[in-house]
PQR file of N, CA, C, O and H, with PARSE charges and radii, in Angstrom:
ATOM      1  N   UNK A   1     -25.427 -20.179 134.700 -0.4000 1.5000
ATOM      2  CA  UNK A   1     -26.384 -19.901 133.944 -0.0000 2.0000
ATOM      3  C   UNK A   1     -25.656 -21.792 133.993  0.5500 1.7000
ATOM      4  O   UNK A   1     -24.516 -22.180 134.249 -0.5500 1.4000
ATOM      5  N   UNK A   2     -27.156 -22.714 133.556 -0.4000 1.5000
ATOM      6  CA  UNK A   2     -27.102 -23.871 133.461 -0.0000 2.0000
ATOM      7  C   UNK A   2     -25.995 -24.179 131.649  0.5500 1.7000
ATOM      8  O   UNK A   2     -25.621 -23.505 130.689 -0.5500 1.4000
ATOM      9  H   UNK A   2     -28.082 -22.398 133.349  0.4000 1.0000
ATOM     10  N   UNK A   3     -25.931 -25.239 132.011 -0.4000 1.5000
ATOM     11  CA  UNK A   3     -25.200 -25.724 130.800 -0.0000 2.0000
ATOM     12  C   UNK A   3     -26.305 -25.777 129.798  0.5500 1.7000
ATOM     13  O   UNK A   3     -27.374 -26.265 130.163 -0.5500 1.4000
ATOM     14  H   UNK A   3     -26.235 -25.786 132.791  0.4000 1.0000
ATOM     15  N   UNK A   4     -26.163 -25.293 128.469 -0.4000 1.5000
ATOM     16  CA  UNK A   4     -26.413 -25.573 127.101 -0.0000 2.0000
ATOM     17  C   UNK A   4     -26.472 -26.432 126.608  0.5500 1.7000
ATOM     18  O   UNK A   4     -25.562 -27.259 126.668 -0.5500 1.4000
ATOM     19  H   UNK A   4     -25.295 -24.897 128.172  0.4000 1.0000
ATOM     20  N   UNK A   5     -27.645 -26.629 125.856 -0.4000 1.5000
ATOM     21  CA  UNK A   5     -28.012 -27.994 125.093 -0.0000 2.0000
ATOM     22  C   UNK A   5     -26.906 -27.978 123.928  0.5500 1.7000
ATOM     23  O   UNK A   5     -27.342 -26.907 123.505 -0.5500 1.4000
ATOM     24  H   UNK A   5     -28.384 -25.957 125.807  0.4000 1.0000
ATOM     25  N   UNK A   6     -26.146 -28.175 123.299 -0.4000 1.5000
ATOM     26  CA  UNK A   6     -25.332 -27.660 121.598 -0.0000 2.0000
ATOM     27  C   UNK A   6     -26.302 -28.649 121.015  0.5500 1.7000
ATOM     28  O   UNK A   6     -26.578 -29.812 121.308 -0.5500 1.4000
ATOM     29  H   UNK A   6     -25.792 -29.045 123.644  0.4000 1.0000
ATOM     30  N   UNK A   7     -26.635 -28.000 120.298 -0.4000 1.5000
ATOM     31  CA  UNK A   7     -27.622 -28.603 118.531 -0.0000 2.0000
ATOM     32  C   UNK A   7     -26.782 -28.323 117.385  0.5500 1.7000
ATOM     33  O   UNK A   7     -26.317 -27.257 116.983 -0.5500 1.4000
ATOM     34  H   UNK A   7     -26.410 -27.055 120.059  0.4000 1.0000
ATOM     35  N   UNK A   8     -26.685 -29.520 116.938 -0.4000 1.5000
ATOM     36  CA  UNK A   8     -25.270 -29.918 115.913 -0.0000 2.0000
ATOM     37  C   UNK A   8     -26.323 -29.461 114.156  0.5500 1.7000
ATOM     38  O   UNK A   8     -27.525 -29.682 114.008 -0.5500 1.4000
ATOM     39  H   UNK A   8     -27.062 -30.386 117.264  0.4000 1.0000
ATOM     40  N   UNK A   9     -25.570 -28.946 113.304 -0.4000 1.5000
ATOM     41  CA  UNK A   9     -26.025 -28.731 111.760 -0.0000 2.0000
ATOM     42  C   UNK A   9     -26.775 -30.158 111.742  0.5500 1.7000
ATOM     43  O   UNK A   9     -27.876 -30.310 111.212 -0.5500 1.4000
ATOM     44  H   UNK A   9     -24.594 -28.766 113.424  0.4000 1.0000
ATOM     45  N   UNK A  10     -26.048 -31.197 112.389 -0.4000 1.5000
ATOM     46  CA  UNK A  10     -27.555 -32.362 111.673 -0.0000 2.0000
ATOM     47  C   UNK A  10     -28.713 -32.488 112.370  0.5500 1.7000
ATOM     48  O   UNK A  10     -29.408 -33.474 112.122 -0.5500 1.4000
ATOM     49  H   UNK A  10     -25.154 -31.074 112.820  0.4000 1.0000
ATOM     50  N   UNK A  11     -29.114 -31.620 113.277 -0.4000 1.5000
ATOM     51  CA  UNK A  11     -30.122 -30.842 114.299 -0.0000 2.0000
ATOM     52  C   UNK A  11     -30.752 -30.308 113.705  0.5500 1.7000
ATOM     53  O   UNK A  11     -31.948 -30.536 113.525 -0.5500 1.4000
ATOM     54  H   UNK A  11     -28.550 -30.819 113.478  0.4000 1.0000
ATOM     55  N   UNK A  12     -29.903 -29.189 113.099 -0.4000 1.5000
ATOM     56  CA  UNK A  12     -30.819 -27.885 112.685 -0.0000 2.0000
ATOM     57  C   UNK A  12     -31.584 -28.660 111.379  0.5500 1.7000
ATOM     58  O   UNK A  12     -32.808 -28.642 111.246 -0.5500 1.4000
ATOM     59  H   UNK A  12     -28.931 -29.004 113.245  0.4000 1.0000
ATOM     60  N   UNK A  13     -30.382 -29.550 110.155 -0.4000 1.5000
ATOM     61  CA  UNK A  13     -31.307 -29.575 108.940 -0.0000 2.0000
ATOM     62  C   UNK A  13     -32.649 -31.386 109.357  0.5500 1.7000
ATOM     63  O   UNK A  13     -33.391 -31.872 108.504 -0.5500 1.4000
ATOM     64  H   UNK A  13     -29.388 -29.565 110.264  0.4000 1.0000
ATOM     65  N   UNK A  14     -32.535 -31.815 110.552 -0.4000 1.5000
ATOM     66  CA  UNK A  14     -33.800 -32.405 111.153 -0.0000 2.0000
ATOM     67  C   UNK A  14     -35.167 -31.397 111.920  0.5500 1.7000
ATOM     68  O   UNK A  14     -36.249 -31.819 112.328 -0.5500 1.4000
ATOM     69  H   UNK A  14     -31.932 -31.420 111.245  0.4000 1.0000
ATOM     70  N   UNK A  15     -34.702 -30.124 111.924 -0.4000 1.5000
ATOM     71  CA  UNK A  15     -35.685 -29.277 111.746 -0.0000 2.0000
ATOM     72  C   UNK A  15     -36.627 -28.496 111.093  0.5500 1.7000
ATOM     73  O   UNK A  15     -36.086 -28.179 110.034 -0.5500 1.4000
ATOM     74  H   UNK A  15     -33.823 -29.781 111.593  0.4000 1.0000
ATOM     75  N   UNK A  16     -37.866 -27.954 111.142 -0.4000 1.5000
ATOM     76  CA  UNK A  16     -38.549 -27.260 110.618 -0.0000 2.0000
ATOM     77  C   UNK A  16     -37.784 -26.093 111.046  0.5500 1.7000
ATOM     78  O   UNK A  16     -37.184 -25.952 112.112 -0.5500 1.4000
ATOM     79  H   UNK A  16     -38.306 -28.212 112.003  0.4000 1.0000
ATOM     80  N   UNK A  17     -37.951 -24.745 109.441 -0.4000 1.5000
ATOM     81  CA  UNK A  17     -38.042 -24.167 109.926 -0.0000 2.0000
ATOM     82  C   UNK A  17     -38.268 -22.949 111.386  0.5500 1.7000
ATOM     83  O   UNK A  17     -37.606 -22.170 112.072 -0.5500 1.4000
ATOM     84  H   UNK A  17     -38.438 -24.859 108.576  0.4000 1.0000
ATOM     85  N   UNK A  18     -39.502 -23.404 111.248 -0.4000 1.5000
ATOM     86  CA  UNK A  18     -40.226 -23.062 112.550 -0.0000 2.0000
ATOM     87  C   UNK A  18     -39.325 -23.529 113.622  0.5500 1.7000
ATOM     88  O   UNK A  18     -39.328 -22.613 114.445 -0.5500 1.4000
ATOM     89  H   UNK A  18     -40.040 -24.037 110.691  0.4000 1.0000
ATOM     90  N   UNK A  19     -38.635 -24.378 114.001 -0.4000 1.5000
ATOM     91  CA  UNK A  19     -37.815 -25.240 114.825 -0.0000 2.0000
ATOM     92  C   UNK A  19     -36.677 -24.838 114.897  0.5500 1.7000
ATOM     93  O   UNK A  19     -36.190 -24.730 116.023 -0.5500 1.4000
ATOM     94  H   UNK A  19     -38.632 -25.122 113.333  0.4000 1.0000
ATOM     95  N   UNK A  20     -36.027 -24.550 113.943 -0.4000 1.5000
ATOM     96  CA  UNK A  20     -34.997 -23.986 114.320 -0.0000 2.0000
ATOM     97  C   UNK A  20     -35.141 -22.566 114.569  0.5500 1.7000
ATOM     98  O   UNK A  20     -34.309 -22.063 115.323 -0.5500 1.4000
ATOM     99  H   UNK A  20     -36.422 -24.637 113.028  0.4000 1.0000
ATOM    100  N   UNK A  21     -35.959 -21.896 114.121 -0.4000 1.5000
ATOM    101  CA  UNK A  21     -36.213 -20.360 114.740 -0.0000 2.0000
ATOM    102  C   UNK A  21     -36.321 -19.855 116.178  0.5500 1.7000
ATOM    103  O   UNK A  21     -36.140 -18.815 116.812 -0.5500 1.4000
ATOM    104  H   UNK A  21     -36.635 -22.304 113.508  0.4000 1.0000
ATOM    105  N   UNK A  22     -36.646 -20.918 116.340 -0.4000 1.5000
ATOM    106  CA  UNK A  22     -36.901 -21.216 117.619 -0.0000 2.0000
ATOM    107  C   UNK A  22     -36.096 -21.785 118.840  0.5500 1.7000
ATOM    108  O   UNK A  22     -36.131 -21.523 120.042 -0.5500 1.4000
ATOM    109  H   UNK A  22     -36.793 -21.762 115.826  0.4000 1.0000
ATOM    110  N   UNK A  23     -35.259 -22.778 117.986 -0.4000 1.5000
ATOM    111  CA  UNK A  23     -33.986 -22.929 118.707 -0.0000 2.0000
ATOM    112  C   UNK A  23     -32.998 -20.968 118.660  0.5500 1.7000
ATOM    113  O   UNK A  23     -32.305 -20.614 119.614 -0.5500 1.4000
ATOM    114  H   UNK A  23     -35.231 -22.991 117.009  0.4000 1.0000
ATOM    115  N   UNK A  24     -33.120 -20.417 117.898 -0.4000 1.5000
ATOM    116  CA  UNK A  24     -31.581 -19.687 117.778 -0.0000 2.0000
ATOM    117  C   UNK A  24     -32.271 -18.732 118.545  0.5500 1.7000
ATOM    118  O   UNK A  24     -31.579 -18.034 119.286 -0.5500 1.4000
ATOM    119  H   UNK A  24     -33.683 -20.704 117.123  0.4000 1.0000
ATOM    120  N   UNK A  25     -33.320 -18.576 118.530 -0.4000 1.5000
ATOM    121  CA  UNK A  25     -34.130 -16.822 120.031 -0.0000 2.0000
ATOM    122  C   UNK A  25     -33.755 -17.625 121.171  0.5500 1.7000
ATOM    123  O   UNK A  25     -33.196 -17.084 122.125 -0.5500 1.4000
ATOM    124  H   UNK A  25     -33.882 -19.143 117.928  0.4000 1.0000
ATOM    125  N   UNK A  26     -34.086 -19.257 121.168 -0.4000 1.5000
ATOM    126  CA  UNK A  26     -33.725 -20.029 122.485 -0.0000 2.0000
ATOM    127  C   UNK A  26     -32.132 -19.912 122.882  0.5500 1.7000
ATOM    128  O   UNK A  26     -31.594 -20.255 123.935 -0.5500 1.4000
ATOM    129  H   UNK A  26     -34.540 -19.697 120.393  0.4000 1.0000
ATOM    130  N   UNK A  27     -31.699 -19.476 122.016 -0.4000 1.5000
ATOM    131  CA  UNK A  27     -30.184 -19.803 122.166 -0.0000 2.0000
ATOM    132  C   UNK A  27     -29.713 -17.303 122.855  0.5500 1.7000
ATOM    133  O   UNK A  27     -29.182 -16.385 123.480 -0.5500 1.4000
ATOM    134  H   UNK A  27     -32.136 -19.197 121.160  0.4000 1.0000
ATOM    135  N   UNK A  28     -30.272 -17.696 122.244 -0.4000 1.5000
ATOM    136  CA  UNK A  28     -29.728 -15.675 122.761 -0.0000 2.0000
ATOM    137  C   UNK A  28     -29.696 -15.793 123.840  0.5500 1.7000
ATOM    138  O   UNK A  28     -30.506 -16.558 124.364 -0.5500 1.4000
ATOM    139  H   UNK A  28     -30.704 -18.441 121.736  0.4000 1.0000
ATOM    140  N   UNK A  29     -28.748 -15.089 124.628 -0.4000 1.5000
ATOM    141  CA  UNK A  29     -28.732 -14.192 125.855 -0.0000 2.0000
ATOM    142  C   UNK A  29     -28.466 -13.020 126.156  0.5500 1.7000
ATOM    143  O   UNK A  29     -27.356 -12.536 125.936 -0.5500 1.4000
ATOM    144  H   UNK A  29     -28.090 -14.468 124.202  0.4000 1.0000
ATOM    145  N   UNK A  30     -29.708 -12.188 126.861 -0.4000 1.5000
ATOM    146  CA  UNK A  30     -29.683 -10.921 126.941 -0.0000 2.0000
ATOM    147  C   UNK A  30     -29.896 -10.687 128.228  0.5500 1.7000
ATOM    148  O   UNK A  30     -30.582  -9.700 128.492 -0.5500 1.4000
ATOM    149  H   UNK A  30     -30.609 -12.581 127.040  0.4000 1.0000
ATOM    150  N   UNK A  31     -29.434 -11.423 129.216 -0.4000 1.5000
ATOM    151  CA  UNK A  31     -29.150 -10.594 130.597 -0.0000 2.0000
ATOM    152  C   UNK A  31     -27.769 -10.958 130.876  0.5500 1.7000
ATOM    153  O   UNK A  31     -27.456 -12.094 131.230 -0.5500 1.4000
ATOM    154  H   UNK A  31     -28.877 -12.225 129.002  0.4000 1.0000
ATOM    155  N   UNK A  32     -27.106 -10.197 130.751 -0.4000 1.5000
ATOM    156  CA  UNK A  32     -25.584  -9.884 131.358 -0.0000 2.0000
ATOM    157  C   UNK A  32     -24.403 -11.337 132.028  0.5500 1.7000
ATOM    158  O   UNK A  32     -23.318 -11.878 131.815 -0.5500 1.4000
ATOM    159  H   UNK A  32     -27.361  -9.273 130.462  0.4000 1.0000
ATOM    160  N   UNK A  33     -26.095 -11.390 133.298 -0.4000 1.5000
ATOM    161  CA  UNK A  33     -25.193 -12.144 134.763 -0.0000 2.0000
ATOM    162  C   UNK A  33     -25.942 -13.338 134.057  0.5500 1.7000
ATOM    163  O   UNK A  33     -26.833 -13.670 134.839 -0.5500 1.4000
ATOM    164  H   UNK A  33     -26.977 -10.951 133.471  0.4000 1.0000
ATOM    165  N   UNK A  34     -25.983 -14.129 132.940 -0.4000 1.5000
ATOM    166  CA  UNK A  34     -26.039 -14.918 132.686 -0.0000 2.0000
ATOM    167  C   UNK A  34     -25.148 -15.366 131.818  0.5500 1.7000
ATOM    168  O   UNK A  34     -25.384 -16.505 131.416 -0.5500 1.4000
ATOM    169  H   UNK A  34     -25.259 -13.860 132.306  0.4000 1.0000
ATOM    170  N   UNK A  35     -23.985 -14.736 131.298 -0.4000 1.5000
ATOM    171  CA  UNK A  35     -23.071 -14.550 130.408 -0.0000 2.0000
ATOM    172  C   UNK A  35     -22.058 -15.565 131.313  0.5500 1.7000
ATOM    173  O   UNK A  35     -21.643 -15.304 132.443 -0.5500 1.4000
ATOM    174  H   UNK A  35     -23.793 -13.810 131.624  0.4000 1.0000
ATOM    175  N   UNK A  36     -21.699 -17.075 130.346 -0.4000 1.5000
ATOM    176  CA  UNK A  36     -20.619 -17.889 131.562 -0.0000 2.0000
ATOM    177  C   UNK A  36     -18.948 -16.715 131.544  0.5500 1.7000
ATOM    178  O   UNK A  36     -18.245 -16.213 130.667 -0.5500 1.4000
ATOM    179  H   UNK A  36     -22.036 -17.287 129.428  0.4000 1.0000
ATOM    180  N   UNK A  37     -18.969 -16.744 133.266 -0.4000 1.5000
ATOM    181  CA  UNK A  37     -17.768 -15.923 133.307 -0.0000 2.0000
ATOM    182  C   UNK A  37     -16.872 -15.999 132.833  0.5500 1.7000
ATOM    183  O   UNK A  37     -16.321 -14.904 132.714 -0.5500 1.4000
ATOM    184  H   UNK A  37     -19.540 -17.152 133.978  0.4000 1.0000
ATOM    185  N   UNK A  38     -16.146 -17.109 132.291 -0.4000 1.5000
ATOM    186  CA  UNK A  38     -14.832 -16.983 130.791 -0.0000 2.0000
ATOM    187  C   UNK A  38     -15.048 -16.517 129.644  0.5500 1.7000
ATOM    188  O   UNK A  38     -14.178 -16.484 128.774 -0.5500 1.4000
ATOM    189  H   UNK A  38     -16.593 -17.998 132.387  0.4000 1.0000
ATOM    190  N   UNK A  39     -16.387 -16.043 129.469 -0.4000 1.5000
ATOM    191  CA  UNK A  39     -16.700 -15.547 128.279 -0.0000 2.0000
ATOM    192  C   UNK A  39     -16.556 -13.963 128.362  0.5500 1.7000
ATOM    193  O   UNK A  39     -15.980 -13.144 127.645 -0.5500 1.4000
ATOM    194  H   UNK A  39     -17.094 -16.070 130.175  0.4000 1.0000
ATOM    195  N   UNK A  40     -17.303 -13.865 129.514 -0.4000 1.5000
ATOM    196  CA  UNK A  40     -17.858 -11.983 130.582 -0.0000 2.0000
ATOM    197  C   UNK A  40     -16.573 -11.896 130.064  0.5500 1.7000
ATOM    198  O   UNK A  40     -16.465 -11.465 128.915 -0.5500 1.4000
ATOM    199  H   UNK A  40     -17.771 -14.531 130.096  0.4000 1.0000
ATOM    200  N   UNK A  41     -15.172 -12.349 130.927 -0.4000 1.5000
ATOM    201  CA  UNK A  41     -13.929 -11.744 130.676 -0.0000 2.0000
ATOM    202  C   UNK A  41     -13.384 -11.505 129.610  0.5500 1.7000
ATOM    203  O   UNK A  41     -12.869 -10.440 129.270 -0.5500 1.4000
ATOM    204  H   UNK A  41     -15.260 -12.698 131.860  0.4000 1.0000
ATOM    205  N   UNK A  42     -13.480 -12.676 128.895 -0.4000 1.5000
ATOM    206  CA  UNK A  42     -12.878 -12.211 127.253 -0.0000 2.0000
ATOM    207  C   UNK A  42     -13.545 -11.169 126.226  0.5500 1.7000
ATOM    208  O   UNK A  42     -12.820 -10.865 125.279 -0.5500 1.4000
ATOM    209  H   UNK A  42     -13.898 -13.541 129.170  0.4000 1.0000
ATOM    210  N   UNK A  43     -15.044 -10.470 126.282 -0.4000 1.5000
ATOM    211  CA  UNK A  43     -15.803  -9.426 126.333 -0.0000 2.0000
ATOM    212  C   UNK A  43     -15.034  -8.130 127.217  0.5500 1.7000
ATOM    213  O   UNK A  43     -14.083  -7.422 126.886 -0.5500 1.4000
ATOM    214  H   UNK A  43     -15.632 -10.716 127.052  0.4000 1.0000
ATOM    215  N   UNK A  44     -15.453  -8.135 127.852 -0.4000 1.5000
ATOM    216  CA  UNK A  44     -14.633  -7.379 129.077 -0.0000 2.0000
ATOM    217  C   UNK A  44     -13.331  -7.077 128.478  0.5500 1.7000
ATOM    218  O   UNK A  44     -13.489  -5.894 128.174 -0.5500 1.4000
ATOM    219  H   UNK A  44     -16.226  -8.710 128.121  0.4000 1.0000
ATOM    220  N   UNK A  45     -12.209  -7.376 128.135 -0.4000 1.5000
ATOM    221  CA  UNK A  45     -10.831  -8.131 127.694 -0.0000 2.0000
ATOM    222  C   UNK A  45     -10.715  -6.887 126.214  0.5500 1.7000
ATOM    223  O   UNK A  45      -9.990  -5.904 126.057 -0.5500 1.4000
ATOM    224  H   UNK A  45     -12.080  -8.336 128.382  0.4000 1.0000
ATOM    225  N   UNK A  46     -11.932  -7.592 125.214 -0.4000 1.5000
ATOM    226  CA  UNK A  46     -11.469  -7.041 123.960 -0.0000 2.0000
ATOM    227  C   UNK A  46     -12.170  -5.489 124.655  0.5500 1.7000
ATOM    228  O   UNK A  46     -11.307  -4.642 124.884 -0.5500 1.4000
ATOM    229  H   UNK A  46     -12.521  -8.390 125.342  0.4000 1.0000
ATOM    230  N   UNK A  47     -13.453  -5.126 124.953 -0.4000 1.5000
ATOM    231  CA  UNK A  47     -14.076  -3.962 125.304 -0.0000 2.0000
ATOM    232  C   UNK A  47     -13.169  -2.570 126.001  0.5500 1.7000
ATOM    233  O   UNK A  47     -13.422  -1.365 126.025 -0.5500 1.4000
ATOM    234  H   UNK A  47     -14.154  -5.814 124.767  0.4000 1.0000
ATOM    235  N   UNK A  48     -12.024  -3.386 126.530 -0.4000 1.5000
ATOM    236  CA  UNK A  48     -10.657  -2.435 127.505 -0.0000 2.0000
ATOM    237  C   UNK A  48     -10.412  -2.232 126.365  0.5500 1.7000
ATOM    238  O   UNK A  48     -11.082  -1.409 125.741 -0.5500 1.4000
ATOM    239  H   UNK A  48     -11.819  -4.364 126.511  0.4000 1.0000
ATOM    240  N   UNK A  49      -9.160  -3.073 125.647 -0.4000 1.5000
ATOM    241  CA  UNK A  49      -8.536  -2.845 124.566 -0.0000 2.0000
ATOM    242  C   UNK A  49      -8.827  -1.886 123.399  0.5500 1.7000
ATOM    243  O   UNK A  49      -8.079  -0.923 123.223 -0.5500 1.4000
ATOM    244  H   UNK A  49      -8.616  -3.741 126.154  0.4000 1.0000
ATOM    245  N   UNK A  50      -9.920  -2.114 122.564 -0.4000 1.5000
ATOM    246  CA  UNK A  50     -10.239  -1.268 121.914 -0.0000 2.0000
ATOM    247  C   UNK A  50     -11.180   0.163 122.055  0.5500 1.7000
ATOM    248  O   UNK A  50     -11.728   0.905 121.239 -0.5500 1.4000
ATOM    249  H   UNK A  50     -10.528  -2.896 122.707  0.4000 1.0000
ATOM    250  N   UNK A  51     -11.030   0.126 123.884 -0.4000 1.5000
ATOM    251  CA  UNK A  51     -11.891   1.343 124.229 -0.0000 2.0000
ATOM    252  C   UNK A  51      -9.891   2.465 124.505  0.5500 1.7000
ATOM    253  O   UNK A  51      -9.693   3.559 123.977 -0.5500 1.4000
ATOM    254  H   UNK A  51     -10.585  -0.476 124.547  0.4000 1.0000
ATOM    255  N   UNK A  52      -8.883   1.761 125.359 -0.4000 1.5000
ATOM    256  CA  UNK A  52      -7.321   1.911 125.037 -0.0000 2.0000
ATOM    257  C   UNK A  52      -7.335   2.044 123.260  0.5500 1.7000
ATOM    258  O   UNK A  52      -8.422   2.618 123.200 -0.5500 1.4000
ATOM    259  H   UNK A  52      -9.044   0.872 125.787  0.4000 1.0000
ATOM    260  N   UNK A  53      -7.073   1.970 122.372 -0.4000 1.5000
ATOM    261  CA  UNK A  53      -7.233   2.115 120.793 -0.0000 2.0000
ATOM    262  C   UNK A  53      -8.115   3.188 120.989  0.5500 1.7000
ATOM    263  O   UNK A  53      -7.689   3.974 121.836 -0.5500 1.4000
ATOM    264  H   UNK A  53      -6.190   1.503 122.420  0.4000 1.0000
ATOM    265  N   UNK A  54      -8.831   3.389 120.665 -0.4000 1.5000
ATOM    266  CA  UNK A  54      -9.698   4.102 120.712 -0.0000 2.0000
ATOM    267  C   UNK A  54      -9.561   5.795 121.293  0.5500 1.7000
ATOM    268  O   UNK A  54      -9.991   6.836 120.796 -0.5500 1.4000
ATOM    269  H   UNK A  54      -9.177   2.751 119.977  0.4000 1.0000
ATOM    270  N   UNK A  55      -8.741   5.532 122.603 -0.4000 1.5000
ATOM    271  CA  UNK A  55      -8.574   6.889 123.533 -0.0000 2.0000
ATOM    272  C   UNK A  55      -7.036   6.924 122.732  0.5500 1.7000
ATOM    273  O   UNK A  55      -6.751   8.086 122.444 -0.5500 1.4000
ATOM    274  H   UNK A  55      -8.392   4.686 123.007  0.4000 1.0000
ATOM    275  N   UNK A  56      -6.147   6.085 122.372 -0.4000 1.5000
ATOM    276  CA  UNK A  56      -5.288   6.669 122.036 -0.0000 2.0000
ATOM    277  C   UNK A  56      -5.018   7.166 120.401  0.5500 1.7000
ATOM    278  O   UNK A  56      -4.008   7.645 119.885 -0.5500 1.4000
ATOM    279  H   UNK A  56      -6.379   5.141 122.607  0.4000 1.0000
ATOM    280  N   UNK A  57      -6.473   6.812 119.773 -0.4000 1.5000
ATOM    281  CA  UNK A  57      -5.930   7.551 118.338 -0.0000 2.0000
ATOM    282  C   UNK A  57      -7.025   8.943 118.527  0.5500 1.7000
ATOM    283  O   UNK A  57      -7.205   9.812 117.673 -0.5500 1.4000
ATOM    284  H   UNK A  57      -7.293   6.422 120.192  0.4000 1.0000
ATOM    285  N   UNK A  58      -7.685   8.866 119.908 -0.4000 1.5000
ATOM    286  CA  UNK A  58      -8.256  10.821 119.707 -0.0000 2.0000
ATOM    287  C   UNK A  58      -7.785  11.668 120.802  0.5500 1.7000
ATOM    288  O   UNK A  58      -8.378  12.704 121.103 -0.5500 1.4000
ATOM    289  H   UNK A  58      -7.538   8.161 120.601  0.4000 1.0000
ATOM    290  N   UNK A  59      -6.131  11.020 121.757 -0.4000 1.5000
ATOM    291  CA  UNK A  59      -5.719  12.110 121.841 -0.0000 2.0000
ATOM    292  C   UNK A  59      -5.250  13.209 121.111  0.5500 1.7000
ATOM    293  O   UNK A  59      -5.525  14.369 121.416 -0.5500 1.4000
ATOM    294  H   UNK A  59      -5.649  10.178 121.513  0.4000 1.0000
ATOM    295  N   UNK A  60      -4.463  12.847 120.040 -0.4000 1.5000
ATOM    296  CA  UNK A  60      -3.563  13.508 119.246 -0.0000 2.0000
ATOM    297  C   UNK A  60      -3.434  14.199 118.703  0.5500 1.7000
ATOM    298  O   UNK A  60      -2.333  14.379 118.184 -0.5500 1.4000
ATOM    299  H   UNK A  60      -4.240  11.905 119.792  0.4000 1.0000
TER
END
């Protein structure tokens, strides 16, 4: 995944509502393969923890 431009609050303040909406839409990642590896690892670890907790609650 290419490095993304950081948009600051100051940048957003200078944008029109349509520009802000476009910036938000452009920042959304819908392809798991485009998620940076370090973010994927955190998400996967959290999911595994939640799954273990759910299994523990329903096992008894």
